[in-house]
N, C-alpha and C positions, 0 to 999 in steps of 0.2 A: 680659361684668367684666372685670376686669382681675387677672392673676396675684397671690394675694396673696402667693406667695415671691419676685417681680419685688425686684429694687432697691430700695431707698427713695431716692424722690428727693431734691437737693440739700436741700430745706427740710426734709426730716425726717430724714437721715441725721445719725448722730452726730459731735456737734462736735469739735473738740479735745478731749484731756482735760484741757488745763491752766485748761479753764474750768469743771472740777468742782469745786463747794462744799468748800470749807477742813474739813469735815467727812469728806470722805472722800480717801482718801489716792490721788494720781493715778498711783504709783506700783504701785498694784493696778491701779485701775481706767482701763490704758491702752488704746491703740485694740487689741493682741496679744489682749489679754485679752476685748474684747467681741468680737472677731474669732470666739476659741472660745467663747466663749456663745452664738453665733448656731444652730452647732450642734447643740445641747441643746434638749430638748421637755421639760417637766414633768411627768410620767406620769400620765395616766386609763386606769384599766384598763377603763372602763365606757363604752357609745357616750353623749356627753353631746347635750345641747339648749342650741345656743347663739342669738345673736341676731343678725352680722353672718356676714358671709365668712371663713374662717379655711382652716385646714389640719388639723382635727381631724375625726373621721369624729363622724359624729353621730345622732342616736335616730332624725333623720326619713332617708324617702328622697327625693333629688334628682337634680340632673344633675351627673354627675362622670365621671370614665374607671374608678370603680373598680364592676363590677356588684356589686349584690346581691340582687334576686328577680326571678320573673317574679308577674303580674297579669294577670286576663280584661280584654281590650278594653273600653271602655264609652263612649258618642257623645259625642264631643270633644277625648278625647286626642287627642297632637300624635301625628300618622303617623308621625314621624320614630322614634317609640321603639318600635314594634312591629319583632316577632323573623319576619322574613320566612321564616328557615331553618324552625322551626316551623312556618309557613302550609305548607309547602310539604311537609312529613310529614306534618301532620296536621288542616290545611285548619278549624284555630283560631286567632282571632288572640289572639295575647298581648302584653304590653306588658313593657319589660323596666326596671328599678328599678334605681337606682345609689344607690353610699352617697353623702348629703349631707355636703360639710365647712363645719364652722364654726369661729367660736371662741369659747373657752369664758370665765370670768372665773375666774381666777386669785387667789386669797384671803391676805394676807399680814399677821399676826397681830405687831404688835411689843412686847413687855411691856418696858414705859418706868418701869417701880416704883422703889421708890430704891434695890434693894439691885441693879439691874443698872445703877447708875452707879458701881459699884465693880470693884473687882479691879485687876490689871497683867498684862494687858492692860486695857481697860475692857470691859466686858461688853455694854456698851450701843452704844459705836462698834463692835464686834466684829456686832455684833445688826444694825446699820445696812449698815455692808457686805455681811451675808450677805443682809440684806431684799434690797439693790439689787442685787446679782448674779442673783438669783434673779426679781427682777423684769423685768432683761432677757433671761433666759431666756425668759420671757411675753410679754413685747414683741416678740420678734425671730420670735415663733410665731403674732404678730397676734394673742394673747389680750389679753383685759382685765385688767389688774391693778388690783385694789382693795387698800390698803391701808389699816389702822387701826395704832393706837396706846392699847394698855391702859394706863390709868391709874384708880385710886378706884374704882371703877365700872361704868366704861363703855369704850366700844370707839371712841375718836374716830376715823370715817373721813374720809380725807383723798378729791377725787371722781376716780370710775373714769378710768382712762387706757387707750388702744391706740395701738401704735404706736412704732416703736421711736426717731421723733424725742420721744417724749416721757419719755424717761431722763432729761433734765435736771430737767424737772418733779420727778421722782420723787426723786433725790436732794436737791434744795432743799427737798422737804417733808420726806426723812428727817433733814437736814441741821438744820432745828428744831426736834428734837426731844429733851428735855432729859427727865433721871431727875424722878420726881418726889418730893415730901417726903409722909409718911404713907403709911400705907398700900394695896396695892392688892390687893382682892377677887376673884381670876383667874377665878373660876369665876361670880363677877358680871357680867364683863367679856364673859366667854365667852358667857351669854346673851344680855348685851345686842346683842351683836354677830351672833348668831343669829338672833335678831330681827328683824335689819334684811336678811337674807341673802334675795337672791330667788332667784339662778343658782347651780347647783349646781358645783363644780369642784374642783382641787386646791387644800387650805388649808395654809397653814405656820405653824407659832404659833414664833415664838423667844422662849424665856423663860428666866430661870432656875428658874424654878418653885419658887421660895423661896416657895410659901403652904402653909397647911393644906389649902383647897381645892383644891389641885392636882389631884389624881386626878380629881376633881369637875368641870375646866374641861377635861380630856383629851374626858369621857364628854359633855360640854355640845356642842362642837366636833362631835366623832363623830357625833354626833344630826343634826347638819344635813344626814349623808346624803354628805357630801362626801368626798372622799380626803384623809386628813388626816393630815401629819407634823409630830412635835414636836421642834424643835432644843433639846433641852438645853443650854445656854449656863452653861456655869462655869468661872470661872478655876483657874490652878494655885495661890493663895492658900489657894482652898476644895477643891481635891481633895488638898493636901498643906500643909495648913499648918503655916508655920516658926513653931509656936509653942513656947514653953519659962517654964517657971516660974511663977507667981499672979499671975492677971490677973482683971481685969473685962472682959467682951467687951458690945459694946451692939449690940442691933437698931437698923441706918440706920433703920427705917417707925416702928417703935414707941415705940423710947428706950428702951426694958426694955433690964435688964441682968444679966449672971449669973456668979460668979465661980468658977474653975477653977483648979486647978491642971496646967499639963501637963505631964506628965511620959510617959514611953514606955507606959506601961498607960492615959491619957485619950487618947491619940492613935490608940493600935490601936483601941479601942473607936471612935473619930470614925470611922476609915477602913473599919471594919467594919457603923457606920451608912449611911454614906455608901453602902456597897457595896448593903445594903437596900435602903436608897429607893431608887436605880435601878433595881435589878431590881423594887423594886413597882411604879414607873411603866411599866417597860417590859411589865411582865403587864400592867395596864390598857389599855395600847397597842392592844397584840397581839389582847386581849378585842375590845376595840372597831375590830379591821383599821383601826387607823394604825400607824403608822410610827415609833417613838422612837428616835432619834439622839443621842448623846451627845457633845457638841462640848465641847472644850476651847479656851480665847479664841487658845491657841500654837498653834492648828493653823491653817494658813495656807489662804488663803480658796481658793487654786485646789484644793487637795487636799478639800478639804470638798465644791467643787460636783463635778469632774470624777473624783473617786474615792470619797470615803463616801456623798453623795447619789447616787450611780448605784448603789450597791453594796448600799444601799435602795431600790433602784427608786422613787427622788424623781424622777429627773429621767434621763435616755436618749439 
């Protein structure tokens, strides 16, 4: 079997960055950036069961170069796996077991609710770029990538892909995603995706979490026993609103409004509630052994992937 780390063929190799879909900035996804992403791997803390040959440690025992254990010889075992040094000392036959290396499925869930279409920079565009970068990290590790878009009460999945040559299919899929009008129930979307999930692996949720059921959504995803990371994406206007005077604020998803007076006391109260909200989400994620990563849309993509997600042990 060929080495899964071998260089891709010309047909599989990433094409020139000027072929990227319009929704993805070619100055971000240039060839140098893709080469840097290839050095990373999405973290799995447990042995996994995959489907095809890959570069991750499997829960199974197979043939590789990394020793795992011994077991007694039984008739029919490959004689090449016998440890003759042990036989010389104990006059008993033992078979050497090695770590099998397989791929896993990386699950990337992108919130495309109406609120994600807001912000400057645009939260949904930032989410697409983050999803594309993480997808390429997985593809370069010969993992299988499953991307789903969360809207309404469902998770719309794209066909899973494998191999670096599929990155342009991933980018095309992400480029077609638009923010949906109307409300989105994140918990229902998470439950819908969990019901479809057949293979465990890293699972990344990219969302602004503007939903009363956001904590429940994190719990639903953690219940899949995947290794969950939540990228909480907020724009600068949401972190520090430039508001002043008497205003009427509208909910972009429900259409409901509220009248406020944006004075110093109101803005201080807003910031305090924002901090408490994020702390609560972090506590829920920590309790469910998920990684909670607050991400402003002004954060450069390279800093997100190579600094923040490394620090949080989402990639390594």
